[in-house]
C-alpha positions as CSV (number, residue, x, y, z in Angstrom):
1,M,-10.6,22.3,-10.8
2,L,-8.0,19.8,-12.1
3,F,-6.3,19.8,-8.8
4,L,-9.5,18.6,-7.3
5,V,-9.7,15.7,-9.6
6,F,-6.3,14.6,-8.5
7,Y,-6.9,15.4,-4.8
8,F,-10.0,13.1,-4.7
9,L,-8.3,10.4,-6.8
10,L,-5.4,10.3,-4.5
11,F,-7.5,9.7,-1.3
12,V,-9.8,7.3,-3.2
13,V,-6.6,5.2,-4.0
14,L,-5.4,5.3,-0.5
15,I,-8.7,3.9,0.6
16,F,-8.7,1.0,-1.9
17,Q,-5.0,0.4,-1.2
18,G,-5.7,0.2,2.6
19,T,-8.6,-2.2,2.0
20,H,-6.5,-4.4,-0.1
21,V,-3.5,-4.6,2.0
22,A,-5.5,-5.1,5.1
23,G,-7.9,-7.9,3.3
24,E,-4.9,-9.6,1.7
25,I,-4.0,-10.9,5.2
26,K,-7.3,-12.7,5.6
27,T,-7.9,-13.8,1.7
28,P,-4.6,-13.6,-0.1
29,L,-5.3,-13.0,-3.9
30,G,-2.8,-15.6,-4.9
31,T,-0.8,-12.8,-6.9
32,L,2.4,-13.6,-5.2
33,P,4.2,-17.1,-4.7
34,E,3.7,-18.6,-1.3
35,E,7.3,-18.3,-0.4
36,V,6.9,-14.4,-0.5
37,G,5.2,-13.7,2.9
38,Q,3.9,-10.6,4.4
39,N,4.0,-9.5,8.1
40,P,0.5,-9.5,9.1
41,A,0.7,-7.1,11.8
42,A,2.6,-4.5,9.7
43,A,0.1,-4.9,6.7
44,A,-2.8,-4.5,9.0
45,R,-1.3,-1.2,10.5
46,W,-0.6,0.3,7.0
47,G,-4.0,-0.8,5.9
48,I,-5.7,1.2,8.7
49,L,-3.4,4.1,8.2
50,L,-4.1,4.3,4.5
51,I,-7.9,3.8,5.0
52,T,-7.9,6.6,7.9
53,V,-6.0,9.0,5.8
54,G,-8.0,8.3,2.7
55,F,-11.3,8.9,4.6
56,F,-10.0,12.0,6.4
57,G,-8.8,13.5,3.3
58,A,-11.8,12.8,1.2
59,I,-14.1,14.4,4.1
60,L,-11.7,17.3,4.3
61,G,-12.0,17.8,0.6
62,L,-15.6,17.6,0.6
63,L,-16.0,20.0,3.8
64,G,-13.9,22.3,1.8
65,F,-16.7,23.2,-0.6
66,R,-18.9,24.3,2.3
67,T,-16.2,26.0,4.5
68,P,-13.6,28.0,2.5
69,G,-11.2,27.8,5.5
70,L,-10.8,24.1,5.0
71,A,-10.4,24.3,1.4
72,T,-6.9,26.1,2.1
73,L,-5.8,22.9,3.8
74,R,-6.3,20.8,0.7
75,P,-2.9,21.3,-0.8
76,A,-1.1,20.6,2.4
77,F,-3.3,17.5,3.1
78,M,-2.4,16.4,-0.5
79,A,1.2,16.6,0.0
80,V,0.7,14.5,3.4
81,G,-1.4,11.9,1.3
82,L,1.3,11.8,-1.2
83,G,4.0,11.3,1.3
84,I,2.0,8.5,3.0
85,L,1.4,6.7,-0.4
86,A,5.3,7.1,-1.3
87,L,6.3,5.6,2.1
88,Y,3.8,2.8,1.6
89,G,5.3,2.1,-1.9
90,L,8.8,1.9,-0.4
91,W,7.4,-0.4,2.1
92,V,5.7,-2.6,-0.2
93,I,8.8,-3.0,-2.5
94,F,11.7,-2.9,-0.1
95,L,10.5,-3.8,3.5
96,G,7.1,-5.3,3.4
97,R,7.8,-8.7,1.8
98,K,10.5,-11.1,2.9
99,P,11.4,-14.1,0.7
100,E,11.6,-17.3,2.7
101,F,12.4,-20.2,0.4
102,I,10.7,-23.5,1.4
103,G,11.7,-26.8,0.3
104,K,14.6,-28.1,-1.7
105,P,16.6,-26.0,-4.0
106,A,15.9,-26.0,-7.6
107,V,19.5,-26.5,-8.7
108,A,21.0,-30.2,-8.7
109,D,23.7,-30.8,-6.2
110,D,26.4,-31.4,-9.0
111,H,25.7,-27.9,-10.3
112,G,25.2,-29.4,-13.7
113,H,28.5,-30.8,-14.3
114,G,27.2,-34.2,-14.7
115,H,30.3,-36.1,-13.5
116,H,29.6,-39.7,-13.3
């Protein structure tokens, strides 16, 4: 029973993360500075993948209550879902956001020595 709670929670998280990453392209939430950009095409692909896997996993889990054969696929599909969530996390942290510093540097040209 506890497994089913985590199973459905995982795929609900995937759906919410997918809608968040896909929606942030059109309407940024402003949680990051402007200089930290996000590749819109890659973000859209991740959003579609997460939403698709999330809905597929949730539907497979629900159909497992009616068809015992599908219920045996739940652990394998949960592993797939966790793997995709882990890859998405790595993409967000390391690959998805490339800082592009716009404007003048914050450090003064004389490096703070104050020579006159």
